[in-house]
C-alpha positions, 0 to 999 in steps of 0.5 A: 500500500502507498498513500492508502492506495492498495496495489496489485502486482499483475503477472501475465503468464500464458501457457503457450510460447513459440520461442521457448516451450513453457517459457514462463516456467522454464528453468533459469539457474535452478528455478522456474523463470516466473519465480524471479518475478514473483519473488521480487513482487513479494519482497516489495514493501508496497505491493499488497497482492501478487496475482498471476494471470494464466490459462495453464493449470501447471503455471498456476500450481507452480505460481501458488507454490511460489507464494503468488495468488491465482484466484482463477484461470484466464479464458482461452480467448485471452491467452492466444498469440495475438491476445492483447495484455490489456484485455487480460488485465481488464478481465482480471480486474473486473473479476477481482472487483466482483469478488470484493477486492479493491485496488487503486494501482496496478503494477504489471510485471512480465515474468520474462524479465527476471533480473528486476529487483524489489527495490526497482519496483518500490522506486518505480512506485514512488516515482509514479506518485511523485510524477502525478500518476500519469502512467510509468514504464521502465526503460534502459539506454539503447545499445545501438544508437538510432543515429546510426540505424538505417532502413533500406528502400525498395531500390536498395538505398539506405535512409536514416531514421532520424533527421540528423547527420551522423557526423557527430562524436559518440560522446556528443550523441543524445541519449536514447532509451527503449522500453525494457518490459520490466515494470509498468504502473497505471491507475486502475481507474484509468485502464481502458481497452485502448490503454497502451502500457508501452506508451506510459509517459513517466520513465523509470530508468534501469541498468542494462544488466537488470533489463534482460528480456528472455525471448530465446534460449541464448537469453537464458545464458546471458541472464545466468551469466549476469546472475553469476557475476552478481554473486561474485561481486557480492562475495568479493 
């Protein structure tokens, strides 16, 4: 709870996945992938309830064992490859309201970002309130600067995506950020069918090492390497 507002952590974890089978519960460093997100949410000082939204009984059982709540399964029509996350969010919030649960604030945490920490969630919540509750999204600085990125037209000619010359020293290039998918925060009352979490205006900047997105098997190796290096730093 923050400023007498109840806060729900919403973790979307559908069963289907093309890149990695059962991705949301795939083993990462000895634990199911979703365990890291549930653990971070449970350790937050502000989150009141940690809810996993899934269509999979297996994911539901594992999530409950890890300490999250799964009050009901997500309908199949909200769990397809083309399903929008906002539809699952609105469905869940409506069902919870019918069950007598009241929340003023939603913290959306994707299980495919396992390296975000509880303190990231708490600092993001604090910034959300400090900046007028307009909607927050976590970002990280881009590796490939857009001033050097090109498109190729139908005639094979390169075009810059920015209206800016690239004859500039790297240290003089303006900073650019990308949405990293780790944390989204919105007022529950503001949620609508056309809500786009990626377009939330308040930025919460995160380190690159905590912004790893698990999409392919090689991403698991990257995450494990960062975890291993982090433990080495703690012991040094």
